LOLO-599508 format. One line per field, with one value per atom (N, C-alpha, C, CB): atom name; residue in one letter; z, x negated, y. Coordinates in Angstrom, 1 decimal, decimal comma. Glycine has a CB too. Layout:
name <- c(CA ...)
resn <- c(A ...)
pz <- c(Z ...)
px <- c(X ...)
py <- c(Y ...)
//
This chain:
name <- c(N CA C CB N CA C CB N CA C CB N CA C CB N CA C CB N CA C CB N CA C CB N CA C CB N CA C CB N CA C CB N CA C CB N CA C CB N CA C CB N CA C CB N CA C CB N CA C CB N CA C CB N CA C CB N CA C CB N CA C CB N CA C CB N CA C CB N CA C CB N CA C CB N CA C CB N CA C CB N CA C CB N CA C CB N CA C CB N CA C CB N CA C CB N CA C CB N CA C CB N CA C CB N CA C CB N CA C CB N CA C CB N CA C CB N CA C CB N CA C CB N CA C CB N CA C CB N CA C CB N CA C CB N CA C CB N CA C CB N CA C CB N CA C CB N CA C CB N CA C CB N CA C CB N CA C CB N CA C CB N CA C CB N CA C CB N CA C CB N CA C CB N CA C CB N CA C CB N CA C CB N CA C CB N CA C CB N CA C CB N CA C CB N CA C CB N CA C CB N CA C CB N CA C CB N CA C CB N CA C CB N CA C CB N CA C CB N CA C CB N CA C CB N CA C CB N CA C CB N CA C CB N CA C CB N CA C CB N CA C CB N CA C CB N CA C CB N CA C CB N CA C CB N CA C CB N CA C CB N CA C CB N CA C CB N CA C CB N CA C CB N CA C CB N CA C CB N CA C CB N CA C CB N CA C CB N CA C CB N CA C CB N CA C CB N CA C CB N CA C CB N CA C CB N CA C CB N CA C CB N CA C CB N CA C CB N CA C CB N CA C CB N CA C CB N CA C CB N CA C CB N CA C CB N CA C CB N CA C CB N CA C CB N CA C CB N CA C CB N CA C CB N CA C CB N CA C CB N CA C CB N CA C CB N CA C CB N CA C CB N CA C CB N CA C CB N CA C CB N CA C CB N CA C CB N CA C CB N CA C CB N CA C CB N CA C CB N CA C CB N CA C CB N CA C CB N CA C CB N CA C CB N CA C CB N CA C CB N CA C CB N CA C CB N CA C CB N CA C CB N CA C CB N CA C CB N CA C CB N CA C CB N CA C CB N CA C CB N CA C CB N CA C CB N CA C CB)
resn <- c(M M M M S S S S L L L L T T T T L L L L A A A A D D D D A A A A I I I I E E E E R R R R H H H H I I I I L L L L A A A A L L L L I I I I E E E E E E E E R R R R G G G G E E E E A A A A A A A A L L L L Q Q Q Q R R R R V V V V E E E E L L L L A A A A R R R R C C C C Y Y Y Y D D D D C C C C A A A A P P P P S S S S Q Q Q Q I I I I N N N N Y Y Y Y V V V V L L L L A A A A T T T T R R R R F F F F S S S S P P P P E E E E R R R R G G G G F F F F V V V V T T T T E E E E S S S S R R R R R R R R G G G G G G G G G G G G G G G G Y Y Y Y I I I I R R R R I I I I V V V V R R R R S S S S V V V V E E E E P P P P E E E E L L L L P P P P Q Q Q Q M M M M A A A A A A A A A A A A L L L L R R R R Q Q Q Q A A A A P P P P S S S S G G G G I I I I E E E E E E E E A A A A V V V V A A A A L L L L A A A A V V V V I I I I A A A A R R R R C C C C G G G G A A A A Y Y Y Y G G G G W W W W L L L L T T T T E E E E R R R R E E E E A A A A Q Q Q Q M M M M L L L L T T T T G G G G M M M M V V V V R R R R R R R R D D D D V V V V I I I I G G G G L L L L P P P P L L L L P P P P E E E E R R R R D D D D L L L L V V V V R R R R A A A A R R R R L L L L L L L L A A A A A A A A A A A A L L L L L L L L A A A A V V V V G G G G Q Q Q Q G G G G R R R R)
pz <- c(78,1 78,4 77,5 79,7 76,4 75,9 76,4 74,7 75,7 76,1 75,5 76,0 76,6 75,5 75,1 76,4 74,7 74,1 75,3 73,3 76,4 77,1 78,0 77,9 78,5 78,7 77,9 78,4 77,0 76,2 76,0 74,6 75,7 76,0 77,7 75,7 78,5 79,9 80,2 80,3 79,3 79,5 78,9 79,6 77,5 77,1 77,6 75,9 78,4 79,0 80,4 79,2 80,7 82,2 82,0 82,7 80,5 80,0 79,9 78,5 79,7 79,6 80,7 79,2 81,5 82,7 84,0 83,6 83,5 84,2 83,3 83,6 82,4 81,3 81,3 79,6 81,5 81,5 82,7 80,3 83,6 84,7 84,4 84,5 83,4 83,2 81,5 83,4 81,4 79,8 79,7 79,6 78,1 77,6 76,1 78,2 76,0 74,9 74,0 75,3 72,5 72,2 72,1 71,0 72,0 72,4 71,5 72,8 70,0 68,5 68,1 67,5 68,6 68,2 68,8 68,5 69,8 70,6 70,2 71,9 70,0 69,1 67,9 68,9 67,1 65,6 65,9 64,4 66,9 67,2 67,4 68,8 67,9 68,6 67,7 70,5 66,7 65,8 66,5 65,0 67,5 67,7 68,0 68,7 68,8 68,8 69,7 68,7 69,9 71,0 72,2 70,7 72,3 73,4 74,4 73,1 73,3 74,2 75,2 73,0 74,5 75,4 76,4 74,9 76,3 77,6 78,6 77,4 78,0 78,6 80,1 77,2 79,3 79,9 80,8 78,8 80,3 81,2 82,3 80,5 82,2 83,4 84,3 82,6 83,9 84,2 85,3 83,2 84,4 85,2 85,4 84,6 85,3 85,4 86,5 83,5 87,5 88,0 89,4 88,2 90,1 91,3 92,6 92,0 92,7 93,6 92,8 93,7 92,0 91,8 91,9 90,5 92,3 92,4 91,2 92,8 90,4 89,0 89,0 87,7 88,5 87,8 86,8 87,7 85,7 84,5 84,5 83,9 83,7 83,0 81,4 83,3 81,4 79,7 79,2 79,4 78,2 77,1 75,8 76,6 75,9 74,6 73,4 75,0 72,2 71,4 70,9 71,9 69,4 69,1 69,4 70,1 68,7 69,3 70,4 69,3 71,2 72,6 73,1 72,5 74,3 74,7 75,9 74,4 76,8 78,1 78,9 77,9 80,0 80,8 82,0 80,9 82,4 83,4 84,3 82,6 85,2 86,2 87,5 86,6 88,4 89,5 90,7 89,6 91,2 92,1 93,7 92,2 94,4 95,5 96,4 95,9 97,4 98,5 99,2 99,3 99,6 100,6 102,0 100,3 102,9 103,9 104,5 105,2 105,5 105,6 105,8 106,9 107,2 107,6 106,0 108,8 105,4 104,0 103,5 102,8 103,1 102,4 103,1 102,4 104,2 105,2 105,2 107,0 105,0 104,6 103,7 104,4 102,5 101,1 101,0 100,7 101,3 101,5 102,2 102,4 103,4 103,8 103,3 105,6 102,6 102,0 100,5 102,1 100,2 98,8 98,5 97,9 97,9 98,0 98,2 96,8 96,7 96,6 97,2 95,1 97,5 98,9 97,3 100,2 97,6 96,5 96,4 96,4 95,0 94,3 95,0 92,2 94,8 95,0 94,6 94,4 93,3 92,4 93,1 90,5 93,6 94,0 95,3 93,9 96,1 97,7 97,4 98,6 96,6 96,2 96,0 94,5 95,2 94,4 95,7 92,4 96,4 97,8 98,9 98,5 98,9 100,0 99,4 100,4 97,8 97,6 97,6 96,4 97,2 97,6 98,5 97,3 99,8 101,0 101,2 101,8 100,6 101,4 100,7 101,0 99,1 98,6 99,4 96,9 99,8 100,8 102,0 100,8 102,2 103,4 104,8 103,2 104,4 105,7 106,1 105,2 105,0 106,2 105,7 106,1 106,4 106,4 105,7 108,0 105,2 104,2 105,0 103,5 106,0 106,7 106,9 108,0 107,4 107,5 105,9 107,9 104,8 104,1 103,3 103,7 103,7 103,4 104,3 104,0 105,4 106,3 105,8 108,3 105,4 104,7 103,6 104,3 102,8 101,3 101,4 100,3 102,5 102,8 103,2 103,9 104,4 105,0 103,7 106,5 102,3 101,3 100,6 100,9 100,0 99,5 99,5 99,9 98,4 98,1 99,0 96,6 98,6 99,5 100,9 99,2 101,3 102,9 103,3 103,3 102,5 103,1 103,2 102,1 102,1 101,9 101,6 102,7 101,2 101,1 99,9 101,9 99,7 98,1 97,4 97,8 96,3 96,2 96,4 94,5 96,4 96,6 98,1 96,7 99,1 100,5 100,8 101,4 99,7 100,1 99,5 99,0 98,5 98,5 99,5 97,7 100,3 101,4 102,5 101,7 102,5 104,0 103,4 105,6 102,3 102,2 102,6 100,6 101,6 101,9 103,7 101,3 104,7 105,7 106,4 106,2 106,6 106,8 106,6 106,2 104,9 105,0 105,5 103,6 105,4 106,4 107,7 106,7 108,3 110,1 110,1 111,2 109,3 109,2 109,0 107,7 107,8 108,0 108,9 106,4 109,6 110,5 111,7 110,7 112,3 113,3 112,8 113,5 111,7 111,7 111,9 110,4 111,2 111,3 112,6 110,5 113,6 115,1 115,4 115,8 115,2 115,6 115,4 114,8 114,3 114,4 114,9 113,7)
px <- c(-109,7 -110,4 -110,0 -110,1 -111,0 -110,7 -111,1 -111,1 -109,9 -110,4 -111,8 -109,5 -112,0 -113,3 -112,9 -114,8 -113,2 -112,5 -112,2 -113,4 -112,8 -113,0 -111,3 -114,8 -111,4 -110,4 -108,8 -110,9 -109,0 -107,8 -107,5 -108,2 -108,4 -108,1 -107,3 -109,3 -108,4 -107,6 -106,1 -107,9 -106,0 -104,3 -103,4 -103,8 -104,2 -103,2 -102,8 -103,4 -103,5 -103,3 -102,6 -104,7 -102,9 -102,2 -100,5 -103,0 -100,4 -98,8 -98,0 -98,6 -98,9 -98,3 -97,6 -99,3 -99,3 -98,9 -97,4 -100,7 -97,4 -96,3 -94,9 -96,7 -95,3 -93,9 -93,3 -94,4 -94,6 -94,0 -94,3 -94,1 -95,7 -95,9 -97,2 -94,8 -97,3 -98,3 -99,3 -97,4 -100,4 -100,7 -101,4 -102,1 -100,7 -101,4 -101,2 -100,6 -102,8 -103,3 -104,4 -103,8 -104,8 -105,8 -106,5 -105,8 -108,3 -109,4 -109,9 -110,2 -109,6 -109,9 -109,1 -109,4 -107,6 -106,5 -106,7 -105,1 -107,2 -107,3 -108,4 -107,4 -109,1 -110,7 -110,3 -112,1 -109,5 -109,1 -108,0 -108,5 -107,4 -106,2 -107,2 -105,0 -108,0 -109,1 -110,5 -109,4 -110,4 -111,6 -113,3 -111,4 -113,3 -114,3 -114,9 -114,3 -115,9 -116,1 -115,7 -117,2 -115,5 -114,5 -115,6 -114,0 -116,9 -117,6 -117,3 -118,8 -116,8 -116,3 -115,1 -115,4 -113,9 -113,1 -113,6 -111,8 -114,5 -115,3 -115,6 -116,7 -116,3 -116,7 -115,7 -116,7 -114,6 -113,2 -113,0 -111,9 -112,6 -112,2 -112,9 -112,1 -114,0 -115,0 -115,4 -116,8 -115,4 -115,4 -114,0 -115,9 -113,0 -111,6 -110,8 -110,8 -110,7 -109,6 -110,1 -109,2 -111,4 -112,2 -111,1 -113,7 -111,6 -110,5 -110,8 -110,5 -112,1 -112,3 -111,3 -114,3 -111,0 -109,8 -108,5 -109,8 -108,1 -106,9 -106,4 -106,2 -107,0 -106,5 -107,2 -107,0 -106,2 -106,7 -107,0 -105,9 -107,4 -107,4 -107,9 -108,2 -107,4 -107,4 -107,5 -106,2 -108,5 -109,2 -108,9 -110,8 -108,7 -108,3 -109,1 -106,0 -110,0 -110,9 -110,1 -112,7 -110,6 -110,7 -109,1 -111,2 -108,7 -107,1 -106,5 -106,3 -107,4 -106,1 -106,2 -104,5 -107,0 -107,6 -107,0 -109,5 -106,6 -106,1 -106,2 -105,0 -106,4 -106,5 -105,1 -107,3 -104,5 -104,0 -104,4 -104,0 -103,6 -104,5 -103,0 -105,8 -102,9 -101,9 -102,7 -100,8 -101,8 -102,3 -102,1 -102,0 -103,4 -103,4 -102,3 -104,8 -101,8 -101,4 -102,4 -100,7 -102,0 -102,4 -102,9 -101,3 -104,5 -104,7 -104,7 -106,0 -104,7 -105,1 -106,5 -104,2 -106,7 -108,0 -109,2 -107,8 -108,6 -109,5 -110,2 -108,7 -108,9 -109,5 -110,7 -108,6 -110,4 -111,4 -112,5 -111,0 -112,4 -113,9 -114,2 -113,7 -114,0 -114,2 -114,8 -113,4 -114,8 -114,4 -116,2 -112,7 -116,2 -117,4 -118,8 -117,0 -118,2 -119,4 -119,6 -119,5 -119,0 -119,6 -119,9 -118,7 -119,9 -120,3 -121,8 -119,6 -122,4 -123,7 -124,8 -124,1 -124,8 -126,0 -125,5 -126,7 -124,3 -124,2 -123,3 -126,4 -122,6 -122,5 -123,1 -121,3 -122,6 -123,6 -123,0 -123,3 -123,6 -123,1 -121,9 -123,8 -121,3 -120,4 -119,1 -121,0 -119,2 -118,2 -117,8 -118,6 -119,1 -118,7 -117,5 -120,1 -118,1 -117,3 -115,9 -117,9 -115,9 -114,3 -113,7 -114,5 -114,1 -113,6 -113,1 -114,6 -114,1 -113,5 -112,3 -114,6 -112,6 -111,5 -110,1 -111,8 -109,9 -108,8 -108,4 -108,6 -109,2 -108,8 -108,1 -109,7 -108,7 -108,3 -106,5 -109,6 -106,6 -105,3 -104,1 -105,4 -104,5 -103,5 -103,7 -103,8 -104,3 -103,6 -104,1 -101,7 -105,5 -105,9 -107,2 -106,7 -108,0 -108,7 -108,0 -110,7 -108,6 -108,5 -109,5 -108,6 -109,0 -109,9 -111,1 -109,3 -111,7 -112,7 -113,3 -112,3 -112,9 -113,3 -114,2 -111,9 -113,5 -113,3 -114,7 -111,8 -114,8 -116,2 -117,5 -115,9 -117,3 -118,5 -118,8 -118,0 -117,9 -118,2 -118,8 -117,0 -118,5 -118,9 -120,4 -117,7 -120,6 -121,8 -123,2 -121,3 -122,2 -123,0 -123,4 -122,1 -123,0 -123,1 -123,8 -122,8 -124,2 -125,3 -127,0 -125,1 -127,2 -128,4 -129,8 -128,5 -129,7 -130,6 -130,6 -130,1 -129,3 -128,9 -129,9 -126,5 -129,6 -129,9 -131,5 -129,3 -132,0 -133,1 -134,1 -133,2 -133,3 -134,0 -134,1 -133,2 -135,0 -135,5 -134,4 -137,4 -134,2 -132,7 -133,2 -131,9 -133,1 -131,6 -131,0 -131,2 -132,0 -131,5 -130,6 -132,7 -131,0 -130,1 -128,5 -130,9 -128,2 -126,9 -126,2 -126,9 -127,0 -126,6 -126,2 -127,5 -127,3 -126,6 -125,7 -128,1 -125,7 -124,5 -123,3 -124,3 -123,0 -121,9 -121,3 -122,5 -122,5 -122,3 -121,9 -123,6 -122,4 -121,9 -120,7 -122,6 -120,2 -118,9 -117,9 -118,5 -118,3 -117,3 -117,1 -117,6 -118,6 -118,2 -117,6 -119,4 -117,6 -117,0 -115,4 -117,6 -115,2 -113,5 -113,4 -112,3 -113,4 -113,3 -112,5 -114,6 -113,8 -113,7 -112,6 -115,3 -112,5 -111,4 -110,1 -111,4 -110,0 -108,5 -108,4 -108,5 -109,2 -109,1 -108,5 -110,5 -109,1 -108,6 -107,3 -109,2 -106,4 -105,1 -103,8 -104,9)
py <- c(128,6 127,2 126,1 126,8 125,9 124,6 123,4 124,5 122,2 121,1 120,7 120,3 119,6 118,7 117,3 118,5 116,7 115,3 114,7 114,2 114,4 113,4 114,2 113,2 115,5 116,0 115,5 117,2 115,7 115,8 114,1 116,7 112,8 111,7 111,4 111,0 111,8 112,1 112,2 113,2 113,4 113,6 113,3 114,6 112,9 111,8 110,3 111,7 109,8 108,5 108,8 107,8 110,1 110,7 110,9 112,5 111,5 111,5 110,2 112,1 109,2 107,7 106,9 106,8 107,4 106,6 107,5 106,3 108,7 109,7 108,8 111,9 108,8 108,3 106,9 108,4 105,9 104,9 103,8 104,6 105,0 103,8 103,4 102,4 103,4 102,6 103,0 101,1 102,6 103,4 101,7 105,4 101,3 100,0 100,3 98,6 100,5 101,1 100,2 102,4 100,1 99,4 100,8 98,4 100,4 101,1 101,7 100,6 100,8 101,1 102,5 99,9 102,0 103,1 104,3 102,6 104,4 105,6 106,3 105,4 105,6 106,0 106,3 104,8 106,0 106,7 107,6 105,6 107,8 108,9 110,1 108,6 110,2 111,3 111,1 111,0 110,6 110,6 110,5 112,2 109,7 109,7 108,1 110,7 107,6 106,4 105,3 106,4 104,1 103,4 103,6 101,4 103,8 103,9 104,9 104,0 106,2 107,7 107,2 109,1 106,1 106,1 105,1 105,7 104,3 103,7 104,5 103,2 105,5 106,8 107,6 107,7 107,8 108,3 107,2 108,5 106,5 105,3 104,7 104,3 104,9 104,3 105,8 103,5 107,2 108,0 109,1 108,1 108,6 109,2 108,4 110,2 107,3 106,2 104,6 105,8 105,2 104,5 104,2 105,2 102,7 102,7 103,7 101,1 104,4 105,3 106,8 105,4 106,7 107,8 107,4 108,5 106,1 105,6 105,0 106,4 104,1 103,5 102,2 104,4 101,4 99,8 99,7 98,8 99,5 99,4 97,7 100,5 97,1 95,9 95,8 95,3 95,1 94,9 93,6 95,0 93,6 91,9 92,6 91,3 91,8 91,7 90,5 91,2 90,8 89,9 90,2 88,3 89,7 89,6 90,9 88,4 91,9 93,3 93,4 93,1 93,3 93,5 95,1 93,3 95,0 96,1 96,6 96,0 97,8 98,5 98,7 99,9 98,1 98,4 99,7 97,3 100,5 101,2 101,7 102,7 101,3 101,8 102,4 100,6 103,6 103,8 102,8 104,9 102,6 101,9 102,1 101,9 101,1 101,4 101,7 100,6 102,8 103,4 102,2 104,2 102,3 101,5 102,3 100,7 101,1 102,3 102,2 102,3 103,2 103,9 103,0 104,9 101,8 101,0 100,0 100,0 99,8 99,0 99,5 98,9 100,6 101,7 101,6 103,1 101,8 101,8 100,4 102,2 99,2 98,1 97,6 97,8 98,2 98,3 98,9 99,5 100,1 100,9 100,3 101,9 99,7 99,5 97,6 100,0 96,7 95,6 95,7 94,4 97,2 97,0 97,2 97,7 95,9 95,2 96,1 94,4 97,0 98,1 99,2 98,4 99,7 100,7 101,7 101,5 102,8 103,6 104,8 103,8 105,1 106,1 107,7 106,0 108,8 110,2 110,4 111,2 110,2 110,7 109,6 110,5 108,5 107,6 108,1 106,3 108,4 109,0 109,9 110,0 111,0 112,6 112,0 113,7 111,2 110,8 109,9 109,7 109,0 108,5 109,5 107,6 110,7 111,8 112,4 113,1 112,5 113,4 112,8 114,1 111,4 110,8 110,4 110,2 110,2 110,5 111,8 110,5 112,8 114,1 114,3 115,7 113,3 113,7 112,7 113,6 111,8 110,9 111,4 109,3 112,7 113,6 112,8 113,6 112,1 111,1 112,3 109,0 113,2 114,1 115,5 114,1 116,2 118,1 118,3 119,2 119,8 120,4 120,4 121,8 120,9 121,2 119,6 122,0 118,5 117,3 116,8 116,5 117,1 116,6 117,4 116,5 118,8 119,7 118,9 121,7 118,7 118,4 116,5 118,6 116,1 114,6 115,0 113,6 115,8 115,8 116,5 116,8 117,4 117,8 116,5 118,6 115,6 114,6 113,3 114,0 113,1 112,6 112,4 112,7 114,0 114,4 114,0 115,3 113,3 112,8 113,5 113,1 114,8 116,0 116,0 117,6 115,6 115,6 113,9 115,5 112,7 111,5 111,6 110,2 112,2 112,0 110,6 112,6 109,8 108,2 107,5 107,2 106,6 106,7 105,5 106,1 105,5 104,2 102,9 104,0 101,8 101,6 102,3 99,7 102,2 102,6 103,8 102,9 104,5 105,9 105,7 107,5 104,9 104,3 103,5 103,6 102,6 101,9 102,6 101,2 103,6 104,1 105,5 104,7 105,5 106,6 105,8 107,2 104,9 103,8 103,5 102,4 103,3 102,8 104,5 101,7 105,2 106,6 107,1 107,4 106,9 107,4 106,2 108,2 104,9 104,3 104,7 103,2 104,7 105,2 106,2 105,7 106,9 108,5 108,2 109,5 107,5 107,9 106,6 107,9 105,7 104,9 105,9 104,2 106,4 107,6 108,7 108,3 109,1 110,1 109,5 111,0 108,4 107,3 107,3 105,6 106,7 106,5 107,7 106,2 109,0 110,4 110,5 111,5 110,4 110,4 109,8 110,5)
//
C-alpha cells in the first residue's frame, strides 16, 4: 500500500508529536520538504488534526509564522455533548463520525453503541435538507452521548 501525500505529511506530524509532545513547524518549510503547495498542508491540518480528532492547532501568521499542534486533553462526555448542542450551525456527517470514533477511543462507547450512532447520524437516515440536517444531527448525537453517559 503506497502512502498518499496527505498520509505522509500526517505521519511526519504525528512522529513529531510523539517525539516532542507537540509539532511546531512552518507551513512553507513543510510544503517545501514535501514539494507541495502550502494549501495541501492546510488540507492535512484541517482534515487530520482537527479538534474532533483530538488535536489543538495554533497558527501564527507573518514573520515566518508557524503552526503548533498538540493533542488535546481528554474532555468529559457531558462537555462534549454540550459543545455539540451549542454548535450554531450543527455538525456535518464527517464531524459526527469523527466524534463517535473519538468517543470510542476514549472507551465511552462500546463497538455496538458506536455502530448504532454511526447509522443514526448518516445524511440519508436524517433525510432533511441543509441546514436543518446538521442541526438535527448535532442534537441527536448530543442526546445519545448523554444517555450513554448516564447508563455508565
